[in-house]
C-alpha positions as CSV (number, residue, x, y, z in Angstrom):
1,M,13.7,27.0,-2.3
2,A,12.2,24.9,0.4
3,D,14.1,22.0,1.5
4,F,11.3,19.8,3.2
5,K,11.9,17.7,6.4
6,W,10.0,14.4,7.4
7,H,10.4,12.3,10.2
8,P,7.7,9.1,11.4
9,D,7.2,10.7,14.7
10,E,7.0,14.3,13.7
11,P,3.9,16.1,11.9
12,P,4.6,16.8,8.0
13,P,6.2,19.8,7.2
14,S,4.0,22.9,6.1
15,I,3.6,23.3,2.3
16,E,4.6,26.5,0.1
17,E,2.6,28.1,-2.3
18,H,5.4,26.9,-5.4
19,S,5.0,23.4,-4.1
20,K,1.4,23.6,-4.4
21,A,1.3,24.4,-7.6
22,K,4.1,22.0,-8.4
23,L,1.3,19.4,-7.0
24,T,-1.7,21.0,-9.0
25,V,0.4,20.7,-12.2
26,L,0.9,16.6,-11.5
27,R,-2.4,15.9,-10.8
28,A,-3.9,17.5,-13.9
29,Y,-1.5,16.2,-15.4
30,L,-1.9,12.6,-14.6
31,R,-5.6,12.8,-14.8
32,A,-5.6,13.8,-18.5
33,Y,-2.3,11.6,-19.1
34,F,-4.6,8.6,-18.2
35,D,-8.0,10.0,-20.0
36,R,-6.1,10.7,-23.2
37,L,-4.6,7.6,-23.9
38,N,-7.6,5.3,-22.9
39,V,-10.1,6.6,-25.3
40,N,-10.6,3.4,-27.4
41,P,-13.1,1.6,-25.4
42,S,-12.0,-1.5,-26.6
43,R,-8.6,-1.6,-24.7
44,D,-8.9,-3.8,-21.4
45,E,-5.3,-3.5,-20.1
46,F,-3.3,-0.1,-19.5
47,K,0.4,-0.9,-18.1
48,L,2.1,2.5,-16.9
49,D,5.2,3.1,-14.5
50,L,5.2,5.9,-12.1
51,I,8.5,7.1,-10.9
52,D,9.1,9.4,-7.9
53,G,12.9,10.2,-7.2
54,F,12.5,12.6,-4.8
55,S,9.1,11.4,-3.1
56,G,9.7,13.1,0.3
57,G,7.4,11.7,3.1
58,G,3.8,11.4,1.5
59,V,1.9,14.2,2.9
60,F,1.8,18.0,3.8
61,R,0.5,20.4,6.1
62,D,-1.4,22.9,4.7
63,E,-2.8,25.3,7.6
64,N,-5.5,22.9,9.2
65,D,-5.5,20.3,6.4
66,I,-3.1,17.3,5.6
67,M,-2.1,17.5,1.8
68,S,-1.6,14.5,-0.3
69,G,2.1,14.8,-1.8
70,T,3.4,13.4,-4.8
71,P,2.9,9.9,-4.0
72,L,-0.4,10.0,-2.8
73,I,-1.4,11.8,-6.0
74,M,0.0,9.0,-8.2
75,L,-2.0,6.5,-6.3
76,E,-5.1,8.6,-6.1
77,E,-5.2,9.5,-9.9
78,T,-4.6,6.4,-11.1
79,E,-7.8,5.0,-8.6
80,G,-9.9,7.7,-9.6
81,A,-8.9,6.7,-13.5
82,R,-10.2,3.3,-13.0
83,D,-13.3,4.5,-11.6
84,R,-14.1,7.1,-14.2
85,L,-12.9,5.3,-17.0
86,N,-14.7,2.1,-16.2
87,R,-18.2,4.3,-15.6
88,K,-19.3,3.7,-19.1
89,R,-17.7,1.0,-20.2
90,A,-19.1,-2.6,-21.4
91,K,-15.8,-4.0,-20.9
92,P,-14.0,-3.3,-17.8
93,L,-10.2,-1.6,-18.5
94,R,-7.4,-3.1,-16.0
95,L,-5.2,-0.4,-14.9
96,D,-1.7,-2.1,-14.5
97,C,0.5,0.3,-12.7
98,K,3.5,0.3,-10.6
99,Y,5.0,2.8,-8.4
100,Y,8.6,3.3,-7.1
101,F,9.1,6.2,-4.9
102,I,12.7,6.9,-3.9
103,D,14.5,9.4,-1.4
104,V,17.9,9.3,0.0
105,E,16.6,10.4,3.2
106,A,15.3,7.4,5.5
107,A,13.5,9.6,7.6
108,H,11.4,10.7,4.7
109,T,10.8,7.0,3.2
110,N,9.8,5.9,6.9
111,H,7.3,8.9,7.1
112,L,6.3,8.1,3.2
113,R,5.7,3.8,4.6
114,K,3.5,5.0,7.6
115,V,1.3,7.3,5.5
116,L,1.0,4.9,3.0
117,D,0.1,2.0,6.0
118,E,-2.4,4.5,7.0
119,R,-4.2,4.8,4.5
120,G,-4.7,0.9,3.3
121,Y,-1.9,0.9,0.4
122,R,0.7,-2.2,0.8
123,V,3.9,-1.8,0.2
124,D,4.9,-5.4,-1.5
125,G,7.6,-4.5,-3.5
126,E,5.1,-5.7,-6.4
127,K,3.3,-2.9,-6.7
128,I,4.8,-0.2,-4.7
129,V,8.4,0.0,-4.0
130,I,9.8,2.0,-1.9
131,R,13.7,2.6,-1.9
132,N,15.8,4.6,0.6
133,S,18.4,5.7,-1.6
134,R,19.7,8.4,-4.4
135,F,17.3,8.5,-7.3
136,E,20.9,7.6,-9.2
137,D,21.4,4.3,-7.4
138,A,17.9,3.1,-7.9
139,A,17.4,4.2,-11.8
140,D,19.4,1.1,-13.6
141,D,16.7,-1.3,-11.1
142,I,14.0,0.8,-11.9
143,I,14.5,1.0,-16.1
144,A,15.5,-2.7,-16.0
145,E,12.2,-3.3,-14.2
146,V,10.1,-1.2,-16.6
147,R,11.6,-2.9,-19.8
148,R,10.2,-6.2,-17.8
149,R,7.2,-5.0,-17.5
150,Q,6.6,-3.4,-20.8
151,P,9.4,-4.6,-23.3
152,R,7.9,-3.0,-26.2
153,A,7.0,0.9,-25.2
154,G,8.1,1.2,-22.0
155,R,5.4,3.3,-20.9
156,S,6.3,5.5,-17.9
157,I,6.6,9.1,-16.1
158,F,9.5,9.9,-14.0
159,L,9.4,12.7,-11.5
160,L,13.0,14.2,-10.9
161,D,11.1,17.0,-8.0
162,Q,15.2,17.6,-7.0
163,T,16.5,20.8,-5.0
164,G,18.4,23.1,-7.1
165,F,19.8,22.5,-10.4
166,S,22.2,19.7,-10.3
167,L,21.3,16.2,-8.2
168,V,19.7,15.0,-11.2
169,E,22.4,14.0,-14.4
170,L,20.8,15.0,-17.7
171,T,23.0,12.1,-19.6
172,L,20.6,9.9,-17.1
173,V,17.3,11.4,-18.5
174,A,19.1,11.1,-22.2
175,R,19.3,6.9,-20.8
176,I,15.8,6.9,-19.7
177,F,14.3,7.9,-23.3
178,R,17.0,6.0,-25.2
179,E,15.6,2.9,-23.2
180,L,11.8,3.8,-22.7
181,S,10.5,5.3,-25.7
182,A,7.3,6.2,-24.1
183,A,8.7,7.8,-21.0
184,E,8.1,11.0,-20.0
185,V,10.1,13.3,-17.5
186,I,8.9,16.1,-15.2
187,L,12.2,18.0,-13.7
188,T,12.2,20.8,-11.6
189,F,15.3,23.1,-12.2
190,A,16.2,26.0,-10.1
191,A,17.0,28.5,-12.9
192,D,17.3,31.3,-11.2
193,A,19.9,30.1,-8.3
194,L,22.3,28.4,-11.6
195,I,22.0,32.1,-13.2
196,N,23.0,33.8,-9.9
197,H,26.0,31.6,-9.2
198,L,27.4,31.5,-12.8
199,A,30.8,31.5,-12.7
200,A,34.1,30.3,-14.4
201,T,36.1,28.8,-11.5
202,P,36.6,25.1,-10.9
203,A,34.1,25.2,-8.0
204,F,31.3,26.0,-10.0
205,I,32.3,24.0,-13.1
206,T,32.2,20.8,-11.1
207,A,29.0,21.7,-9.5
208,V,27.4,22.2,-13.0
209,A,29.1,18.7,-14.0
210,P,26.0,17.0,-14.4
211,L,24.6,19.1,-16.4
212,Q,26.9,18.5,-19.0
213,L,28.2,22.1,-19.5
214,T,31.9,22.6,-20.2
215,S,33.9,25.1,-19.3
216,A,33.4,26.8,-22.7
217,Q,29.7,27.1,-22.6
218,I,29.9,28.2,-18.7
219,H,32.0,31.3,-20.3
220,G,29.5,31.7,-23.1
221,L,26.6,31.7,-20.4
222,I,28.4,34.7,-18.7
223,A,29.1,36.7,-21.6
224,D,25.4,36.1,-22.8
225,K,24.2,37.2,-18.7
226,E,26.2,40.7,-18.9
227,G,25.7,41.3,-22.5
228,G,23.0,42.4,-24.6
229,G,21.0,39.3,-23.8
230,G,20.7,39.0,-20.3
231,R,19.1,36.9,-18.4
232,A,16.3,35.9,-20.7
233,L,19.3,35.1,-23.2
234,V,20.9,32.6,-21.0
235,Q,17.6,30.9,-20.1
236,R,17.0,30.5,-23.8
237,T,20.2,28.8,-24.3
238,L,19.6,26.8,-20.8
239,R,16.4,25.3,-22.3
240,D,17.7,24.4,-25.4
241,H,21.1,22.7,-23.6
242,I,18.8,20.4,-21.4
243,R,16.4,19.5,-24.6
244,T,19.5,18.7,-26.4
245,V,21.7,16.8,-23.7
246,T,18.4,14.9,-23.2
247,G,17.3,14.2,-26.4
248,A,14.0,15.3,-25.8
249,A,12.4,16.2,-28.7
250,Y,9.8,19.0,-26.8
251,D,9.8,20.7,-23.2
252,T,6.5,22.3,-21.6
253,P,7.9,24.7,-19.0
254,F,6.3,26.2,-16.1
255,F,7.4,29.3,-14.7
256,I,7.3,29.4,-10.5
257,R,8.4,32.0,-8.8
258,P,8.6,31.3,-4.7
259,R,7.8,33.9,-2.8
260,I,10.2,33.7,0.2
261,S,13.3,33.2,-2.4
262,H,11.9,34.3,-5.2
263,R,14.4,32.7,-7.4
264,A,12.7,31.5,-10.7
265,L,11.9,27.4,-10.7
266,W,11.2,26.0,-13.7
267,F,8.7,22.6,-13.8
268,L,9.6,21.2,-16.9
269,H,8.2,18.5,-18.8
270,L,10.6,16.6,-21.0
271,S,9.3,13.9,-24.0
272,T,9.5,12.8,-27.2
273,H,5.9,12.7,-28.6
274,P,4.3,16.1,-29.5
275,I,1.0,14.7,-28.4
276,A,2.3,14.7,-24.3
277,R,3.5,18.1,-25.2
278,D,0.0,19.1,-25.9
279,V,-1.6,17.2,-23.6
280,M,0.7,19.4,-21.0
281,I,0.3,22.4,-22.7
282,Q,-2.8,22.6,-22.1
283,R,-2.6,21.9,-18.4
284,H,-1.0,26.2,-18.1
285,W,-4.8,26.8,-19.9
286,D,-6.5,25.0,-17.2
287,I,-4.7,26.6,-14.7
288,S,-4.7,29.9,-15.4
289,N,-4.1,31.5,-12.4
290,T,-1.3,29.5,-11.2
291,F,1.8,30.1,-13.2
292,E,2.9,33.5,-15.1
293,H,5.2,33.8,-17.8
294,Y,6.4,36.9,-20.1
295,G,5.9,37.2,-23.1
296,H,3.2,37.6,-25.5
297,G,2.6,33.8,-26.2
298,D,3.7,33.5,-29.9
299,F,6.7,32.5,-31.6
300,R,9.0,35.2,-29.8
301,M,8.2,33.9,-26.3
302,L,10.6,32.1,-24.5
303,G,8.6,30.3,-22.2
304,W,10.5,31.9,-19.5
305,D,10.8,34.7,-16.9
306,S,13.1,37.6,-17.6
307,L,13.9,40.5,-15.5
308,K,10.8,42.8,-14.8
309,N,12.7,45.9,-16.1
310,S,11.6,48.2,-18.8
311,E,12.4,45.7,-21.6
312,T,10.6,42.8,-20.0
313,P,7.4,41.7,-22.1
314,P,4.3,41.8,-21.2
315,L,3.1,39.1,-18.2
316,F,1.1,36.3,-19.9
317,N,-1.2,34.3,-17.5
318,F,-2.9,31.8,-19.8
319,R,-6.1,34.0,-19.6
320,E,-8.8,35.0,-21.8
321,L,-7.4,37.8,-23.1
322,D,-4.1,36.2,-23.5
323,E,-5.5,34.1,-25.9
324,Q,-7.0,36.9,-28.1
325,R,-3.5,38.6,-27.7
326,M,-1.9,35.5,-28.9
327,Q,-4.2,34.4,-31.4
328,K,-3.7,37.8,-33.0
329,Q,-0.2,37.9,-33.2
330,L,0.1,33.9,-34.4
331,L,-2.1,35.3,-37.4
332,N,0.7,38.1,-38.2
333,D,3.7,35.4,-37.7
334,M,2.3,32.5,-39.3
335,P,2.5,33.3,-43.1
336,Q,6.6,33.7,-42.4
337,K,6.5,30.8,-40.6
338,L,4.7,28.5,-43.3
339,F,6.6,30.4,-46.1
340,S,9.7,29.0,-44.7
341,L,8.4,25.3,-43.9
342,T,6.7,25.3,-47.1
343,S,9.2,27.1,-49.4
344,E,10.3,23.9,-50.9
345,E,7.5,21.0,-50.8
346,P,3.9,21.4,-48.4
347,I,4.5,20.0,-45.2
348,S,2.0,17.9,-43.3
349,V,0.1,19.7,-40.6
350,D,1.6,16.9,-38.1
351,A,4.8,18.0,-39.1
352,M,4.0,21.7,-38.8
353,R,2.7,20.9,-34.9
354,R,5.9,19.4,-34.7
355,E,8.1,22.1,-36.0
356,L,6.3,25.0,-34.0
357,A,5.3,23.3,-30.5
358,N,8.6,24.2,-28.6
359,Q,8.2,28.1,-29.7
360,T,4.8,28.7,-28.5
361,A,2.5,28.8,-25.8
362,A,-0.4,27.7,-28.4
363,R,-2.0,24.5,-28.5
364,F,-1.8,22.6,-31.8
365,S,-5.4,23.6,-32.0
366,D,-4.8,27.3,-31.6
367,L,-2.0,26.5,-34.5
368,D,-4.7,24.8,-36.1
369,K,-7.0,27.7,-36.0
370,V,-4.8,30.3,-37.6
371,V,-3.7,28.0,-40.1
372,L,-7.2,27.4,-41.1
373,E,-8.0,31.4,-40.9
374,L,-4.9,31.6,-43.5
375,F,-6.6,28.7,-45.4
376,Q,-9.6,30.9,-45.9
377,E,-8.1,34.2,-46.8
378,K,-6.3,32.2,-49.3
379,E,-3.1,33.0,-48.2
380,I,-2.0,29.1,-48.3
381,D,-3.5,26.1,-49.5
382,I,-4.6,22.8,-47.9
383,L,-3.8,19.9,-49.4
384,R,-5.6,16.3,-49.1
385,P,-3.0,13.1,-49.3
386,D,-3.6,13.0,-52.4
387,G,-3.0,16.2,-53.3
388,K,-6.1,17.8,-53.9
389,V,-6.7,21.5,-52.6
390,R,-9.4,21.4,-49.8
391,S,-12.7,23.4,-49.7
392,R,-12.3,26.7,-48.4
393,T,-15.4,25.9,-46.1
394,L,-13.1,23.0,-43.9
395,K,-13.4,23.5,-40.4
396,R,-11.0,21.3,-39.4
397,L,-7.8,19.6,-40.3
398,S,-6.4,16.7,-40.3
399,P,-2.6,15.6,-39.2
400,L,-2.0,14.3,-42.6
401,D,-3.3,17.3,-44.2
402,R,-0.9,19.2,-46.0
403,I,0.3,22.7,-46.3
404,A,1.2,24.2,-49.4
405,L,2.0,28.2,-50.7
406,P,-0.8,28.9,-53.1
407,A,0.7,29.2,-56.9
408,T,-0.2,33.0,-57.1
409,L,2.3,33.8,-53.7
410,M,4.3,36.6,-54.7
411,L,6.0,37.4,-51.1
412,P,6.4,35.6,-47.8
413,G,2.8,36.1,-46.2
414,F,1.4,38.3,-49.0
415,S,-0.6,37.0,-52.0
416,R,-1.8,38.3,-55.3
417,R,-5.1,39.3,-53.5
418,R,-3.6,41.6,-51.8
């Protein structure tokens, strides 16, 4: 995995394909984020704090071109959103954004200052803050400032594009979520590097201390890796562990394999809100040829890479054929899922989405489509909030609608009409 270097007196480093993929996702997500949260035409102000904890020098060389890095993408997408969102508004929307660009290397922050100055951005400490330090050392001040600017929600996006897997303490991510209720974190995690170096040695236990992995957990991961579960089971355990320690209810993983190292990277979006997860998973489908996962996209999909051997599930590229296969498999699996979720009482559509979100590559619209098809086939009932059954011609679900087992149900997924 690349460890890029910038210096204000030297050309920027050349970008690699896996880094371009991450930049593509970040730009697409910020664009969708601004649009999704500003659909109300009566809103006159939108506050957002954007934090880049490993900012680098601001630009890359891409053959003969100069390509924007993460700090410039944050600034450019804010400007683009300001123009786009105000195009048809009678009442102008004011985007009040503040940016924090942090890097431990002084040469990197000096290069970034030079880049921003050349593009007319004023680094004044009020709207744009550049700090030469470790992210952990800057985090207290940043969290406090976000809370000062936004006492209620603390709407913010933290981009933590670390090298490796242990530069970001998971307890710090947990603190971000505790103190900033509307925060989101995008974290790079070198999954294969960690798995390849798994060892119950004092040195490794010390190295993974920021991940809150105990000696017992490390022994368990080693046993999983060497046992029947293999790397795929280790990956799933690590994913669950990250979500548990950070307190992120939802995670949306992008899997990237650099051509040089061939070691899997996770570009992991963590959030506490289901809408944020749905917006991010849509980026998988929008950028269908950029990322690869293994699986069918259904409830058995881990969302991560696994070894390419005879037991490896098929490649999932988020393309039309994958979508068709996913919908077919979801239709087979959903009855059992809904039977478990509704065996005691009906469950709302919103709760169903939240419950199943981390288990599949499906968007909420994909889940809704399958639920509606099962409803039309009388496998389930859809109840209005007042308890009455919806018409079988229903075309769109409401989050407040409730999913219930039909009175004639005999077995999970099998109604009497069969």
